[in-house]
C-alpha positions as protocol buffer text, in pm:
chain_id: "A"
residue {
  index: 1
  type: MET
  ca { x: 1136 y: 4956 z: -4594 }
}
residue {
  index: 2
  type: GLU
  ca { x: 1137 y: 5089 z: -4952 }
}
residue {
  index: 3
  type: LEU
  ca { x: 1387 y: 5348 z: -5071 }
}
residue {
  index: 4
  type: ASN
  ca { x: 1112 y: 5545 z: -5243 }
}
residue {
  index: 5
  type: ALA
  ca { x: 924 y: 5570 z: -4913 }
}
residue {
  index: 6
  type: LEU
  ca { x: 1237 y: 5704 z: -4743 }
}
residue {
  index: 7
  type: HIS
  ca { x: 1286 y: 5965 z: -5014 }
}
residue {
  index: 8
  type: GLN
  ca { x: 924 y: 6072 z: -4978 }
}
residue {
  index: 9
  type: PHE
  ca { x: 948 y: 6086 z: -4599 }
}
residue {
  index: 10
  type: LEU
  ca { x: 1256 y: 6308 z: -4628 }
}
residue {
  index: 11
  type: ALA
  ca { x: 1073 y: 6549 z: -4856 }
}
residue {
  index: 12
  type: VAL
  ca { x: 779 y: 6576 z: -4615 }
}
residue {
  index: 13
  type: ALA
  ca { x: 1015 y: 6613 z: -4318 }
}
residue {
  index: 14
  type: ARG
  ca { x: 1191 y: 6903 z: -4486 }
}
residue {
  index: 15
  type: GLU
  ca { x: 879 y: 7080 z: -4610 }
}
residue {
  index: 16
  type: GLU
  ca { x: 656 y: 6997 z: -4311 }
}
residue {
  index: 17
  type: HIS
  ca { x: 374 y: 7041 z: -4558 }
}
residue {
  index: 18
  type: LEU
  ca { x: 212 y: 6758 z: -4756 }
}
residue {
  index: 19
  type: SER
  ca { x: 98 y: 6953 z: -5061 }
}
residue {
  index: 20
  type: ARG
  ca { x: 436 y: 7127 z: -5106 }
}
residue {
  index: 21
  type: ALA
  ca { x: 620 y: 6797 z: -5066 }
}
residue {
  index: 22
  type: ALA
  ca { x: 384 y: 6630 z: -5312 }
}
residue {
  index: 23
  type: ALA
  ca { x: 443 y: 6907 z: -5567 }
}
residue {
  index: 24
  type: ARG
  ca { x: 818 y: 6880 z: -5520 }
}
residue {
  index: 25
  type: LEU
  ca { x: 806 y: 6500 z: -5565 }
}
residue {
  index: 26
  type: ARG
  ca { x: 546 y: 6522 z: -5844 }
}
residue {
  index: 27
  type: VAL
  ca { x: 317 y: 6271 z: -5678 }
}
residue {
  index: 28
  type: ALA
  ca { x: -47 y: 6291 z: -5570 }
}
residue {
  index: 29
  type: GLN
  ca { x: -96 y: 6419 z: -5217 }
}
residue {
  index: 30
  type: PRO
  ca { x: -324 y: 6126 z: -5110 }
}
residue {
  index: 31
  type: ALA
  ca { x: -62 y: 5877 z: -5228 }
}
residue {
  index: 32
  type: LEU
  ca { x: 209 y: 6061 z: -5036 }
}
residue {
  index: 33
  type: SER
  ca { x: -8 y: 6067 z: -4724 }
}
residue {
  index: 34
  type: ARG
  ca { x: -59 y: 5690 z: -4750 }
}
residue {
  index: 35
  type: THR
  ca { x: 316 y: 5635 z: -4788 }
}
residue {
  index: 36
  type: ILE
  ca { x: 386 y: 5829 z: -4467 }
}
residue {
  index: 37
  type: ALA
  ca { x: 109 y: 5642 z: -4283 }
}
residue {
  index: 38
  type: ARG
  ca { x: 252 y: 5303 z: -4393 }
}
residue {
  index: 39
  type: LEU
  ca { x: 601 y: 5409 z: -4284 }
}
residue {
  index: 40
  type: GLU
  ca { x: 474 y: 5515 z: -3940 }
}
residue {
  index: 41
  type: ALA
  ca { x: 285 y: 5185 z: -3908 }
}
residue {
  index: 42
  type: GLU
  ca { x: 599 y: 4992 z: -4002 }
}
residue {
  index: 43
  type: LEU
  ca { x: 803 y: 5181 z: -3742 }
}
residue {
  index: 44
  type: GLY
  ca { x: 528 y: 5156 z: -3485 }
}
residue {
  index: 45
  type: THR
  ca { x: 525 y: 5524 z: -3393 }
}
residue {
  index: 46
  type: PRO
  ca { x: 412 y: 5860 z: -3535 }
}
residue {
  index: 47
  type: LEU
  ca { x: 681 y: 6068 z: -3703 }
}
residue {
  index: 48
  type: PHE
  ca { x: 477 y: 6389 z: -3728 }
}
residue {
  index: 49
  type: ASP
  ca { x: 252 y: 6593 z: -3501 }
}
residue {
  index: 50
  type: ARG
  ca { x: -73 y: 6683 z: -3674 }
}
residue {
  index: 51
  type: ALA
  ca { x: -250 y: 6903 z: -3418 }
}
residue {
  index: 52
  type: SER
  ca { x: -269 y: 7241 z: -3593 }
}
residue {
  index: 53
  type: ARG
  ca { x: -32 y: 7182 z: -3883 }
}
residue {
  index: 54
  type: LEU
  ca { x: 209 y: 6909 z: -3988 }
}
residue {
  index: 55
  type: ARG
  ca { x: 523 y: 6917 z: -3774 }
}
residue {
  index: 56
  type: LEU
  ca { x: 810 y: 6671 z: -3751 }
}
residue {
  index: 57
  type: ASN
  ca { x: 815 y: 6538 z: -3393 }
}
residue {
  index: 58
  type: ALA
  ca { x: 1122 y: 6443 z: -3189 }
}
residue {
  index: 59
  type: THR
  ca { x: 1110 y: 6080 z: -3303 }
}
residue {
  index: 60
  type: GLY
  ca { x: 1070 y: 6192 z: -3663 }
}
residue {
  index: 61
  type: ALA
  ca { x: 1373 y: 6421 z: -3632 }
}
residue {
  index: 62
  type: VAL
  ca { x: 1586 y: 6129 z: -3508 }
}
residue {
  index: 63
  type: PHE
  ca { x: 1465 y: 5913 z: -3796 }
}
residue {
  index: 64
  type: ARG
  ca { x: 1523 y: 6197 z: -4047 }
}
residue {
  index: 65
  type: ASP
  ca { x: 1888 y: 6225 z: -3944 }
}
residue {
  index: 66
  type: HIS
  ca { x: 1942 y: 5851 z: -3994 }
}
residue {
  index: 67
  type: VAL
  ca { x: 1760 y: 5853 z: -4328 }
}
residue {
  index: 68
  type: GLU
  ca { x: 1971 y: 6145 z: -4453 }
}
residue {
  index: 69
  type: ARG
  ca { x: 2291 y: 5963 z: -4361 }
}
residue {
  index: 70
  type: ALA
  ca { x: 2173 y: 5634 z: -4509 }
}
residue {
  index: 71
  type: LEU
  ca { x: 2061 y: 5788 z: -4839 }
}
residue {
  index: 72
  type: GLY
  ca { x: 2381 y: 5992 z: -4847 }
}
residue {
  index: 73
  type: GLU
  ca { x: 2592 y: 5676 z: -4816 }
}
residue {
  index: 74
  type: LEU
  ca { x: 2393 y: 5508 z: -5092 }
}
residue {
  index: 75
  type: GLU
  ca { x: 2439 y: 5810 z: -5320 }
}
residue {
  index: 76
  type: ALA
  ca { x: 2812 y: 5817 z: -5242 }
}
residue {
  index: 77
  type: GLY
  ca { x: 2834 y: 5447 z: -5328 }
}
residue {
  index: 78
  type: ARG
  ca { x: 2647 y: 5498 z: -5654 }
}
residue {
  index: 79
  type: ARG
  ca { x: 2878 y: 5782 z: -5755 }
}
residue {
  index: 80
  type: ALA
  ca { x: 3189 y: 5583 z: -5657 }
}
residue {
  index: 81
  type: VAL
  ca { x: 3079 y: 5297 z: -5882 }
}
residue {
  index: 82
  type: ALA
  ca { x: 3003 y: 5540 z: -6167 }
}
residue {
  index: 83
  type: GLU
  ca { x: 3341 y: 5707 z: -6134 }
}
residue {
  index: 84
  type: SER
  ca { x: 3519 y: 5371 z: -6122 }
}
residue {
  index: 85
  type: ALA
  ca { x: 3336 y: 5251 z: -6431 }
}
residue {
  index: 86
  type: LEU
  ca { x: 3418 y: 5571 z: -6619 }
}
residue {
  index: 87
  type: GLY
  ca { x: 3780 y: 5563 z: -6506 }
}
residue {
  index: 88
  type: GLY
  ca { x: 3779 y: 5917 z: -6368 }
}
residue {
  index: 89
  type: ALA
  ca { x: 3584 y: 6205 z: -6218 }
}
residue {
  index: 90
  type: ALA
  ca { x: 3221 y: 6188 z: -6332 }
}
residue {
  index: 91
  type: CYS
  ca { x: 3057 y: 6505 z: -6197 }
}
residue {
  index: 92
  type: VAL
  ca { x: 3060 y: 6775 z: -5933 }
}
residue {
  index: 93
  type: ARG
  ca { x: 2745 y: 6907 z: -5763 }
}
residue {
  index: 94
  type: LEU
  ca { x: 2761 y: 7269 z: -5656 }
}
residue {
  index: 95
  type: ALA
  ca { x: 2498 y: 7468 z: -5464 }
}
residue {
  index: 96
  type: SER
  ca { x: 2487 y: 7844 z: -5413 }
}
residue {
  index: 97
  type: GLU
  ca { x: 2248 y: 8121 z: -5312 }
}
residue {
  index: 98
  type: THR
  ca { x: 2335 y: 8294 z: -5639 }
}
residue {
  index: 99
  type: PHE
  ca { x: 2562 y: 8195 z: -5927 }
}
residue {
  index: 100
  type: LEU
  ca { x: 2655 y: 8549 z: -6025 }
}
residue {
  index: 101
  type: PRO
  ca { x: 2993 y: 8541 z: -5843 }
}
residue {
  index: 102
  type: LEU
  ca { x: 3062 y: 8187 z: -5969 }
}
residue {
  index: 103
  type: THR
  ca { x: 3029 y: 8259 z: -6341 }
}
residue {
  index: 104
  type: GLY
  ca { x: 3404 y: 8307 z: -6385 }
}
residue {
  index: 105
  type: PRO
  ca { x: 3526 y: 8010 z: -6179 }
}
residue {
  index: 106
  type: ILE
  ca { x: 3274 y: 7771 z: -6335 }
}
residue {
  index: 107
  type: ALA
  ca { x: 3362 y: 7882 z: -6690 }
}
residue {
  index: 108
  type: ALA
  ca { x: 3733 y: 7837 z: -6618 }
}
residue {
  index: 109
  type: PHE
  ca { x: 3669 y: 7496 z: -6462 }
}
residue {
  index: 110
  type: LYS
  ca { x: 3470 y: 7375 z: -6763 }
}
residue {
  index: 111
  type: ALA
  ca { x: 3741 y: 7498 z: -7000 }
}
residue {
  index: 112
  type: ALA
  ca { x: 4005 y: 7306 z: -6804 }
}
residue {
  index: 113
  type: HIS
  ca { x: 3791 y: 6995 z: -6741 }
}
residue {
  index: 114
  type: PRO
  ca { x: 3536 y: 6958 z: -7024 }
}
residue {
  index: 115
  type: GLU
  ca { x: 3481 y: 6591 z: -6937 }
}
residue {
  index: 116
  type: VAL
  ca { x: 3337 y: 6675 z: -6594 }
}
residue {
  index: 117
  type: ASP
  ca { x: 2961 y: 6717 z: -6560 }
}
residue {
  index: 118
  type: VAL
  ca { x: 2886 y: 7025 z: -6346 }
}
residue {
  index: 119
  type: ARG
  ca { x: 2545 y: 7019 z: -6177 }
}
residue {
  index: 120
  type: LEU
  ca { x: 2423 y: 7343 z: -6021 }
}
residue {
  index: 121
  type: SER
  ca { x: 2148 y: 7395 z: -5761 }
}
residue {
  index: 122
  type: GLN
  ca { x: 2026 y: 7727 z: -5622 }
}
residue {
  index: 123
  type: MET
  ca { x: 1954 y: 7693 z: -5250 }
}
residue {
  index: 124
  type: ALA
  ca { x: 1907 y: 7891 z: -4932 }
}
residue {
  index: 125
  type: PRO
  ca { x: 2163 y: 7822 z: -4653 }
}
residue {
  index: 126
  type: HIS
  ca { x: 1923 y: 7603 z: -4450 }
}
residue {
  index: 127
  type: GLU
  ca { x: 1862 y: 7392 z: -4761 }
}
residue {
  index: 128
  type: MET
  ca { x: 2238 y: 7357 z: -4807 }
}
residue {
  index: 129
  type: GLU
  ca { x: 2268 y: 7211 z: -4456 }
}
residue {
  index: 130
  type: GLN
  ca { x: 2012 y: 6944 z: -4544 }
}
residue {
  index: 131
  type: ALA
  ca { x: 2171 y: 6874 z: -4883 }
}
residue {
  index: 132
  type: LEU
  ca { x: 2518 y: 6835 z: -4732 }
}
residue {
  index: 133
  type: ARG
  ca { x: 2390 y: 6594 z: -4466 }
}
residue {
  index: 134
  type: ALA
  ca { x: 2217 y: 6383 z: -4730 }
}
residue {
  index: 135
  type: ASP
  ca { x: 2515 y: 6397 z: -4970 }
}
residue {
  index: 136
  type: GLU
  ca { x: 2298 y: 6562 z: -5235 }
}
residue {
  index: 137
  type: VAL
  ca { x: 2568 y: 6820 z: -5311 }
}
residue {
  index: 138
  type: ASP
  ca { x: 2948 y: 6821 z: -5290 }
}
residue {
  index: 139
  type: LEU
  ca { x: 3015 y: 7193 z: -5240 }
}
residue {
  index: 140
  type: CYS
  ca { x: 2812 y: 7492 z: -5123 }
}
residue {
  index: 141
  type: LEU
  ca { x: 2898 y: 7859 z: -5164 }
}
residue {
  index: 142
  type: ALA
  ca { x: 2712 y: 8079 z: -4916 }
}
residue {
  index: 143
  type: SER
  ca { x: 2722 y: 8429 z: -4772 }
}
residue {
  index: 144
  type: GLN
  ca { x: 2558 y: 8311 z: -4449 }
}
residue {
  index: 145
  type: PRO
  ca { x: 2661 y: 8044 z: -4197 }
}
residue {
  index: 146
  type: VAL
  ca { x: 2608 y: 7681 z: -4298 }
}
residue {
  index: 147
  type: SER
  ca { x: 2632 y: 7422 z: -4022 }
}
residue {
  index: 148
  type: ALA
  ca { x: 2597 y: 7046 z: -4044 }
}
residue {
  index: 149
  type: PRO
  ca { x: 2787 y: 6749 z: -3898 }
}
residue {
  index: 150
  type: CYS
  ca { x: 3149 y: 6729 z: -4016 }
}
residue {
  index: 151
  type: VAL
  ca { x: 3121 y: 7040 z: -4236 }
}
residue {
  index: 152
  type: ALA
  ca { x: 3446 y: 7208 z: -4332 }
}
residue {
  index: 153
  type: SER
  ca { x: 3450 y: 7570 z: -4446 }
}
residue {
  index: 154
  type: GLU
  ca { x: 3686 y: 7810 z: -4617 }
}
residue {
  index: 155
  type: VAL
  ca { x: 3643 y: 8183 z: -4675 }
}
residue {
  index: 156
  type: VAL
  ca { x: 3709 y: 8242 z: -5044 }
}
residue {
  index: 157
  type: HIS
  ca { x: 3618 y: 8609 z: -5089 }
}
residue {
  index: 158
  type: VAL
  ca { x: 3527 y: 8922 z: -4892 }
}
residue {
  index: 159
  type: GLU
  ca { x: 3382 y: 9207 z: -5097 }
}
residue {
  index: 160
  type: GLN
  ca { x: 3258 y: 9555 z: -5025 }
}
residue {
  index: 161
  type: VAL
  ca { x: 2883 y: 9616 z: -5019 }
}
residue {
  index: 162
  type: TRP
  ca { x: 2763 y: 9940 z: -5180 }
}
residue {
  index: 163
  type: LEU
  ca { x: 2456 y: 10157 z: -5141 }
}
residue {
  index: 164
  type: ALA
  ca { x: 2259 y: 10193 z: -5465 }
}
residue {
  index: 165
  type: THR
  ca { x: 2049 y: 10506 z: -5513 }
}
residue {
  index: 166
  type: PRO
  ca { x: 1841 y: 10645 z: -5802 }
}
residue {
  index: 167
  type: PRO
  ca { x: 2067 y: 10862 z: -6023 }
}
residue {
  index: 168
  type: ASP
  ca { x: 1889 y: 11182 z: -5918 }
}
residue {
  index: 169
  type: HIS
  ca { x: 1876 y: 11106 z: -5545 }
}
residue {
  index: 170
  type: ARG
  ca { x: 2011 y: 11363 z: -5298 }
}
residue {
  index: 171
  type: LEU
  ca { x: 2283 y: 11118 z: -5189 }
}
residue {
  index: 172
  type: ALA
  ca { x: 2380 y: 11006 z: -5540 }
}
residue {
  index: 173
  type: ALA
  ca { x: 2682 y: 11236 z: -5562 }
}
residue {
  index: 174
  type: ALA
  ca { x: 2817 y: 11150 z: -5216 }
}
residue {
  index: 175
  type: SER
  ca { x: 3131 y: 10943 z: -5191 }
}
residue {
  index: 176
  type: GLN
  ca { x: 3025 y: 10793 z: -4858 }
}
residue {
  index: 177
  type: VAL
  ca { x: 2727 y: 10803 z: -4622 }
}
residue {
  index: 178
  type: THR
  ca { x: 2662 y: 10697 z: -4263 }
}
residue {
  index: 179
  type: MET
  ca { x: 2377 y: 10483 z: -4136 }
}
residue {
  index: 180
  type: GLU
  ca { x: 2239 y: 10796 z: -3971 }
}
residue {
  index: 181
  type: ASP
  ca { x: 2215 y: 10953 z: -4319 }
}
residue {
  index: 182
  type: LEU
  ca { x: 1994 y: 10662 z: -4423 }
}
residue {
  index: 183
  type: ALA
  ca { x: 1768 y: 10655 z: -4117 }
}
residue {
  index: 184
  type: HIS
  ca { x: 1458 y: 10789 z: -4296 }
}
residue {
  index: 185
  type: GLU
  ca { x: 1530 y: 10670 z: -4650 }
}
residue {
  index: 186
  type: PRO
  ca { x: 1299 y: 10412 z: -4817 }
}
residue {
  index: 187
  type: PHE
  ca { x: 1462 y: 10076 z: -4895 }
}
residue {
  index: 188
  type: VAL
  ca { x: 1383 y: 9811 z: -5153 }
}
residue {
  index: 189
  type: ILE
  ca { x: 1531 y: 9487 z: -5023 }
}
residue {
  index: 190
  type: THR
  ca { x: 1501 y: 9109 z: -5018 }
}
residue {
  index: 191
  type: ARG
  ca { x: 1283 y: 8924 z: -4769 }
}
residue {
  index: 192
  type: PRO
  ca { x: 1408 y: 8820 z: -4422 }
}
residue {
  index: 193
  type: GLY
  ca { x: 1653 y: 8531 z: -4440 }
}
residue {
  index: 194
  type: GLN
  ca { x: 1844 y: 8644 z: -4749 }
}
residue {
  index: 195
  type: TRP
  ca { x: 2186 y: 8790 z: -4693 }
}
residue {
  index: 196
  type: GLN
  ca { x: 2108 y: 9145 z: -4816 }
}
residue {
  index: 197
  type: ARG
  ca { x: 1823 y: 9175 z: -4567 }
}
residue {
  index: 198
  type: ARG
  ca { x: 2026 y: 9025 z: -4283 }
}
residue {
  index: 199
  type: LEU
  ca { x: 2308 y: 9269 z: -4348 }
}
residue {
  index: 200
  type: LEU
  ca { x: 2080 y: 9572 z: -4382 }
}
residue {
  index: 201
  type: ASP
  ca { x: 1896 y: 9489 z: -4059 }
}
residue {
  index: 202
  type: TRP
  ca { x: 2227 y: 9437 z: -3877 }
}
residue {
  index: 203
  type: LEU
  ca { x: 2384 y: 9760 z: -4004 }
}
residue {
  index: 204
  type: PHE
  ca { x: 2086 y: 9962 z: -3880 }
}
residue {
  index: 205
  type: ALA
  ca { x: 2058 y: 9773 z: -3550 }
}
residue {
  index: 206
  type: ASP
  ca { x: 2429 y: 9833 z: -3485 }
}
residue {
  index: 207
  type: ARG
  ca { x: 2349 y: 10206 z: -3479 }
}
residue {
  index: 208
  type: ASN
  ca { x: 2025 y: 10159 z: -3281 }
}
residue {
  index: 209
  type: LEU
  ca { x: 1819 y: 10237 z: -3590 }
}
residue {
  index: 210
  type: GLN
  ca { x: 1559 y: 10059 z: -3798 }
}
residue {
  index: 211
  type: PRO
  ca { x: 1542 y: 10056 z: -4179 }
}
residue {
  index: 212
  type: HIS
  ca { x: 1237 y: 10202 z: -4352 }
}
residue {
  index: 213
  type: ILE
  ca { x: 1148 y: 9919 z: -4590 }
}
residue {
  index: 214
  type: VAL
  ca { x: 891 y: 9996 z: -4860 }
}
residue {
  index: 215
  type: CYS
  ca { x: 927 y: 9679 z: -5067 }
}
residue {
  index: 216
  type: GLU
  ca { x: 1033 y: 9320 z: -4995 }
}
residue {
  index: 217
  type: ILE
  ca { x: 1096 y: 9078 z: -5282 }
}
residue {
  index: 218
  type: ASP
  ca { x: 1248 y: 8735 z: -5344 }
}
residue {
  index: 219
  type: GLU
  ca { x: 1453 y: 8833 z: -5651 }
}
residue {
  index: 220
  type: PRO
  ca { x: 1770 y: 9023 z: -5548 }
}
residue {
  index: 221
  type: ALA
  ca { x: 1850 y: 9137 z: -5903 }
}
residue {
  index: 222
  type: ALA
  ca { x: 1503 y: 9290 z: -5943 }
}
residue {
  index: 223
  type: THR
  ca { x: 1579 y: 9542 z: -5669 }
}
residue {
  index: 224
  type: TYR
  ca { x: 1826 y: 9705 z: -5908 }
}
residue {
  index: 225
  type: THR
  ca { x: 1547 y: 9794 z: -6150 }
}
residue {
  index: 226
  type: LEU
  ca { x: 1326 y: 9919 z: -5868 }
}
residue {
  index: 227
  type: VAL
  ca { x: 1603 y: 10143 z: -5735 }
}
residue {
  index: 228
  type: GLY
  ca { x: 1663 y: 10283 z: -6083 }
}
residue {
  index: 229
  type: ALA
  ca { x: 1292 y: 10357 z: -6109 }
}
residue {
  index: 230
  type: GLY
  ca { x: 1315 y: 10571 z: -5797 }
}
residue {
  index: 231
  type: LEU
  ca { x: 1123 y: 10346 z: -5559 }
}
residue {
  index: 232
  type: GLY
  ca { x: 1394 y: 10342 z: -5293 }
}
residue {
  index: 233
  type: LEU
  ca { x: 1753 y: 10256 z: -5204 }
}
residue {
  index: 234
  type: SER
  ca { x: 1917 y: 9915 z: -5173 }
}
residue {
  index: 235
  type: ILE
  ca { x: 2252 y: 9745 z: -5111 }
}
residue {
  index: 236
  type: PHE
  ca { x: 2453 y: 9530 z: -5351 }
}
residue {
  index: 237
  type: PRO
  ca { x: 2786 y: 9345 z: -5344 }
}
residue {
  index: 238
  type: HIS
  ca { x: 3084 y: 9487 z: -5532 }
}
residue {
  index: 239
  type: ILE
  ca { x: 3041 y: 9241 z: -5820 }
}
residue {
  index: 240
  type: ALA
  ca { x: 2706 y: 9401 z: -5906 }
}
residue {
  index: 241
  type: ARG
  ca { x: 2884 y: 9719 z: -6020 }
}
residue {
  index: 242
  type: PHE
  ca { x: 3043 y: 9519 z: -6303 }
}
residue {
  index: 243
  type: THR
  ca { x: 2737 y: 9311 z: -6383 }
}
residue {
  index: 244
  type: PHE
  ca { x: 2430 y: 9533 z: -6385 }
}
residue {
  index: 245
  type: PRO
  ca { x: 2374 y: 9777 z: -6672 }
}
residue {
  index: 246
  type: GLU
  ca { x: 2498 y: 10132 z: -6639 }
}
residue {
  index: 247
  type: PRO
  ca { x: 2394 y: 10398 z: -6557 }
}
residue {
  index: 248
  type: GLY
  ca { x: 2086 y: 10252 z: -6390 }
}
residue {
  index: 249
  type: VAL
  ca { x: 2182 y: 10359 z: -6039 }
}
residue {
  index: 250
  type: ALA
  ca { x: 2442 y: 10562 z: -5852 }
}
residue {
  index: 251
  type: TRP
  ca { x: 2688 y: 10379 z: -5626 }
}
residue {
  index: 252
  type: VAL
  ca { x: 2774 y: 10522 z: -5284 }
}
residue {
  index: 253
  type: GLY
  ca { x: 3005 y: 10389 z: -5013 }
}
residue {
  index: 254
  type: ILE
  ca { x: 2868 y: 10316 z: -4663 }
}
residue {
  index: 255
  type: ASP
  ca { x: 3076 y: 10430 z: -4367 }
}
residue {
  index: 256
  type: HIS
  ca { x: 3066 y: 10114 z: -4157 }
}
residue {
  index: 257
  type: PRO
  ca { x: 3362 y: 9879 z: -4094 }
}
residue {
  index: 258
  type: HIS
  ca { x: 3153 y: 9566 z: -4152 }
}
residue {
  index: 259
  type: CYS
  ca { x: 2960 y: 9667 z: -4462 }
}
residue {
  index: 260
  type: SER
  ca { x: 3082 y: 9369 z: -4664 }
}
residue {
  index: 261
  type: ARG
  ca { x: 2982 y: 9025 z: -4788 }
}
residue {
  index: 262
  type: THR
  ca { x: 3186 y: 8715 z: -4698 }
}
residue {
  index: 263
  type: LEU
  ca { x: 3160 y: 8419 z: -4936 }
}
residue {
  index: 264
  type: SER
  ca { x: 3249 y: 8082 z: -4785 }
}
residue {
  index: 265
  type: LEU
  ca { x: 3280 y: 7740 z: -4941 }
}
residue {
  index: 266
  type: HIS
  ca { x: 3142 y: 7441 z: -4747 }
}
residue {
  index: 267
  type: TRP
  ca { x: 3181 y: 7066 z: -4790 }
}
residue {
  index: 268
  type: VAL
  ca { x: 3154 y: 6742 z: -4588 }
}
residue {
  index: 269
  type: ASN
  ca { x: 3408 y: 6464 z: -4540 }
}
residue {
  index: 270
  type: SER
  ca { x: 3717 y: 6567 z: -4735 }
}
residue {
  index: 271
  type: ASP
  ca { x: 3835 y: 6205 z: -4746 }
}
residue {
  index: 272
  type: ARG
  ca { x: 3521 y: 6112 z: -4942 }
}
residue {
  index: 273
  type: LEU
  ca { x: 3506 y: 6422 z: -5162 }
}
residue {
  index: 274
  type: PRO
  ca { x: 3517 y: 6312 z: -5529 }
}
residue {
  index: 275
  type: ALA
  ca { x: 3810 y: 6414 z: -5743 }
}
residue {
  index: 276
  type: ALA
  ca { x: 3595 y: 6651 z: -5949 }
}
residue {
  index: 277
  type: ALA
  ca { x: 3473 y: 6827 z: -5635 }
}
residue {
  index: 278
  type: ARG
  ca { x: 3830 y: 6869 z: -5509 }
}
residue {
  index: 279
  type: LEU
  ca { x: 3924 y: 7027 z: -5842 }
}
residue {
  index: 280
  type: MET
  ca { x: 3625 y: 7261 z: -5828 }
}
residue {
  index: 281
  type: ARG
  ca { x: 3704 y: 7354 z: -5468 }
}
residue {
  index: 282
  type: ALA
  ca { x: 4056 y: 7452 z: -5567 }
}
residue {
  index: 283
  type: GLN
  ca { x: 3929 y: 7646 z: -5871 }
}
residue {
  index: 284
  type: ILE
  ca { x: 3692 y: 7856 z: -5655 }
}
residue {
  index: 285
  type: ALA
  ca { x: 3935 y: 7904 z: -5367 }
}
residue {
  index: 286
  type: ASP
  ca { x: 4217 y: 8019 z: -5598 }
}
residue {
  index: 287
  type: TRP
  ca { x: 4000 y: 8241 z: -5819 }
}
residue {
  index: 288
  type: ASN
  ca { x: 4114 y: 8600 z: -5873 }
}
residue {
  index: 289
  type: TRP
  ca { x: 3796 y: 8776 z: -5758 }
}
residue {
  index: 290
  type: PRO
  ca { x: 3725 y: 9132 z: -5887 }
}
């Protein structure tokens, strides 16, 4: 059973789509399809259901979990050898939904440890779960739950979330608004699954209301420009007030006890966490957040 075949199987299992997996792996789709077929023949059982669309079946899910652990152990062994040969911490691999809040901690870490190679990956929370299981990352910073076997977590920061309005909006001069005040307002927000959308939907549902969404996008920062252009309202974490240009929008408080974002750090197997990752974990956990 070839390692390359296992890597390719894992990509298909995660994407559940041959063409997307092929693009991610940069291989031809027919070649990838043949690799999966050979692997299934070698195992003596199908790993995917192919009725309407490609789906990982129950047997495939069991095999995926073992492949993730096996490849994770191999990667951990490779890194251990590299660190031993170099006589110290070689690199730290950090994943996050956004690196905006991590700019300060990462800069301070690099200044204190210039010899450490910092590798960054932008991921959604469900991708972090897969990456942690496969030992593809050391640390993940997320504003949504991340669950995987043996995952440890630590809350590192809780920040207020603000309403952003166009500067000339009727609510722009208010110090605070209720969800009822926003019941009929248009919102520009991220797509379902991202933390801003999850929070907005929850805040409205908690008051038995529904948000009036006029635009859904994948780029959270782009909503700032759209709000400033008068297309609608949106919500942003406290750090955005110090990052985005002024005076593009007006900032208004939201009268709800849970209108906040919680950032948590996640990692697997503290006893196997490389020295560089332990240093980065401490740097982020001890950071003086604005």
